[in-house]
N, C-alpha and C positions, 0 to 999 in steps of 0.2 A: 558627256560634258554637262555640267549643271547650268540651270537657267541664269544664275548669277554670273558665271564665267562667260556665257554667251553674251549677256548684256554688257559686261566689261569690254569684251572684244569689239562688239558692234559700236559702242560709244567711242572707244579709243580710235577706231578706224575712221570715224566721221569728223574728228576734231580738225583735221587739216583741210577739209573741203566742204564744210557745212557751216552755215551762218549760225554762230553761237551767241549766247547771251550771258552776261555777268551781272544782271540787275537783281541783286538779292532781295531788294525791297518789293519786288513785283508780287502781287497777291496770287499770281498763277505759277510762280516759279517752281514749286515742288512737283507739279504735274506737266511741265513743259519740256519737250525734248531738247529744245535749244539750250535751256539752262542746264539740263542734266548732262548734255554733251560738253558744255563749258566746264563742268566739274572735272573733266578728264584732260583739260588743257595744261600744257607744261608751263609752269609759272616763270621759267627762265627764258621763254621766247618773247620777242618784242612785238610781234604782229600776228593777229588772227583776223579772219573775216567775222566781224561781230556786229550786233545790234547797236544802234546809236542810242545811248542812255539819255541824251539830251532832247530827243524827240518826245514831245508831250504824250503821244499815243503809246509809246513803249512803257512797259512797267505798269500798265493799267489793266483793269478788268476787260478792256476791249482791245488788247494788243493785237494788231494785224499780223504779227509774226509768230503768234502763239501756235505751237504744234502739240497736240494732245499726246501724252505718253501712254498710248494704247496700241496694242498689237492687233493686227487684223489679218484675215486670210487674203493673201495676194495669189494671183494665178500666174503661171508662166507658160507661154506658148499656146497656140491653137492650130497646130499643123494639120490636125485631123478634123477640124470643125466642119469643113466643107465636104467631107467624105460621102455623106448620104444625101446631100442637097442636089436638086436638079441644077444643071449647068447654068440656065438663065438666072436662077435665083442666086447662085454663088457669085456670078459676075456682078450683079446689082449690089449685093451685100458688100463684096470686096471693094467696089468702087466707092460706095458710101462711107465705109470705114476709113478708106484712104483719105476721103474728103474731111472726115471728122478729125482724124489724128495726124494727117500728113503722111506722105509716102514713107519717109525714113522711120518715123515712130511706129507706123503700122507694121512694117516688116520686122522691126526689132521686137515688137510685141508678139507677132505671129511666130517668129523663130525661137522665142524664149530668151532673147538677149535682155529684154527689158521686162520688169515685173508689171503686172496689170492690176491696178488698184481697184477697190470695190466700186468706185464711181465709174471707172473705165469699163468694168464688167457690166454695169448697168447700161452704159451707152452701147456696148456691143450687143447686149440682149435686146435693147430697144430697136436697133437697126434691123436685127434679124427678125423680130416679131412684126415690125412695120412692113417687111417685105414678104410676110406670109410663112416664114419658117417656124414651125411649131415643135420641132424636134429638140433634142438636147444640144446645148452649147458645150462641146467637149474641149476642155483645156488639158494641156499636157501634164501639168503639175500644180500642186497647192503648196504655198509657203506661208508660214506665220512670220510676219515682220511688222515694223513700225511704218506709219505713213510719214516718211521723212519730208 
């Protein structure tokens, strides 16, 4: 499948549950995911979850809703991360990661249900290193995706 087809499918799938933007005058619109997803919106529909064009911050160089149209390497799952760690270290790291992400999000990330963003990867690495783990942080899979 070509990259163009993958982009079309990904954008089309997001239209119904992603905040989209229709502000064509925005200086950032050509590189904003919200505007790009909005281009796949069905014009016959009456309602979408959309950016308020009357808010003075929207459609500016400092738009707080701007999402860069850049693909990054996301990770999925870390079921084997603790394999070589001593038990005392594993418990401390697990407890701190649950404190950082919350129990539900932690287990969704660990099991691979939820993607792990580059910022979250840095947080996981930081917790591991603060607790003395110098070994590799093994994730189950890598995926190329947008930072929705």
